[in-house]
N, C-alpha and C positions, 0 to 999 in steps of 0.2 A: 629623568633620563631615559631615552627610548632604549628599549631592549630588544635585541636581536635573537632570533632564534634560528638555529641551522635545522631546516626542516628534513635534511636528509638524515641527520643524526636522530633526530625525533622519531622519524618512522622506522629507523632502524631500532631504536630502543623500545618502542613499541611491539615491534615484530619479535624481538628477543622476548619480552615480556609474555607474549601470545604463547610462545613456545615452551615457557618454563612455569606459567602459572597452571595450578591445580584446581582452583575453585572456579566454577561454571560461571559464575556471576562477574567475576573479574576477567575472565578470559572473553566474555561477550562485551564487558565494558570496553577493554582495549580493543577489540575487533571494531565496536561501534566507533571509537575515536578514529580509528584507521578509516572507516568507510567516510566519516565526515570529512577528513582530510582529503581523500581522493575524491570524493562527491565535488568539493569546492575547488579543486585543482585540475579537474577534467580527466580524471583516473576514472572513467566510468566502468571500464572492465574490470579493475581492481575493486571497486564498490560491488559489482554484482558478484565477483567472486567469493569476497569476504562475507556477504549475505548468505550466499549458497552453503559456504563452509562453517560458518559459525551461528547461523540462526534457522536456516531453512527448516530443518527437522527437529527442532527443538521445542518446548512447550512453549504455549502462549504466555506473553507478558509484556509489561510496558516497554522494556528495552528491545524485545523483539520487533514491537510495532514501530518504535522509533527508528529502528535499522530499517524496516520495511519501508519506510517513507523514503530514505534516502536510496534505497534498492528501486523504488519505483521511478524516481527522479533518473537515474542511471538508466534504467529501461527505456525511459522517453528519450533520454539524450542519444540512445543507441537504435532508436526507432523501432522499439519493440513495443508498439502502442497498444495492441491487444492485451498483452501480458501486464504491461503497466496497468491499464484500466482495470484488470482482473484484480490486482494488488490493491489499487485505489479503492474498490469495492469492499475488500477486507478491511481495509483501514476505516472507511465510513462506518462500516458496522461495529468494529470491535476497538476502535481507538478514538474514544469522545474527544481527547485533546488534539487530534489530528484530523477530526470530522470534516472540518470546512477545507482544509488543504487537500484532503482525498477527492473532496467534491469537484474542487478545480482542476484536480489531475485527471479526472475522468474525462478522456481527451474527446472522445467523438471522431477521431481519425479513423478509427476501424469500424468493421461491421460488427454488429451485437454479436452474431454466431460465432466470430472468430473469438470473442472475449469469454463467451459461454464455453469454449472449448478446454480453458484452463480450470473450469469449476470441478471440484470434487464431490459435490453433493448438492440436494435440491435447494438447502438453504442459501448455499453460495450462489446458484443460478437465480434465485430469488432476490439476492441483493444486488447482482449485476442489473436485473430489470428495475429494483427500486431505485438505484442512483441513476440509471438512464431516464427513468420516469420524472424523476426530481429535475434532471438537466432538460427535458423536453417541456415545450411551453404547454402543451396539453396531452397528458397519457391517454390513450384509448382506454375503453372499457375492458378490452380484450386484454391489455396488458396488466391491469389490475385483477382480472379474474386469473391470468398466469401466475402472478405473484402469489395470490390466495391458493391455487392449486398446488404450487411448490411449497408453500411455507404458510399454512393458514394462521400461525400465530406470530407472523411476521411483525415486529412493533412498528414499522414504517407504514403498513398497510392502511391504518387508520387515517394518517396524515394525508396520504395520496388520495384515499376516497373522499375526505372533506375537501381536498383542493378541488377534485373533479366536481363535485357538487357545487361548490362556489362558482365554478364555471359555466354552471347550466343557467344561470340568470342573465 
């Protein structure tokens, strides 16, 4: 039997649950479900607002990164490419399960300098360069040096160096 769901009632019920829930995990879980709904139904501004309200200043965790995935999709849909690419670099670095998705989201529609403006520290700046270098056919030695200068312990640096060495032949 086909089941029909009144999405207006569903969104309303989740909104009420958000207002009355006390446990942070459940609040984020409800917010994440709303983000998913809005993301797949064209409510990109709502998706962005929910991320900013319930996830942006919260501790890192898998639910935050899954929400960040939808958030960055909404940023792309609203043509905020540089900001979306910044969040894609965070996902690439922190969320193994979203690594490939983040890689494809790093758009290239923007200038690298515009993406770097969103970074809060040298590690984040290095990760923007890392994902950009992986997307490039041949990263230059100066890019590799820049990553090293920003974050000498970066776990992706070795892979990029090996790739560059393999391109020498």
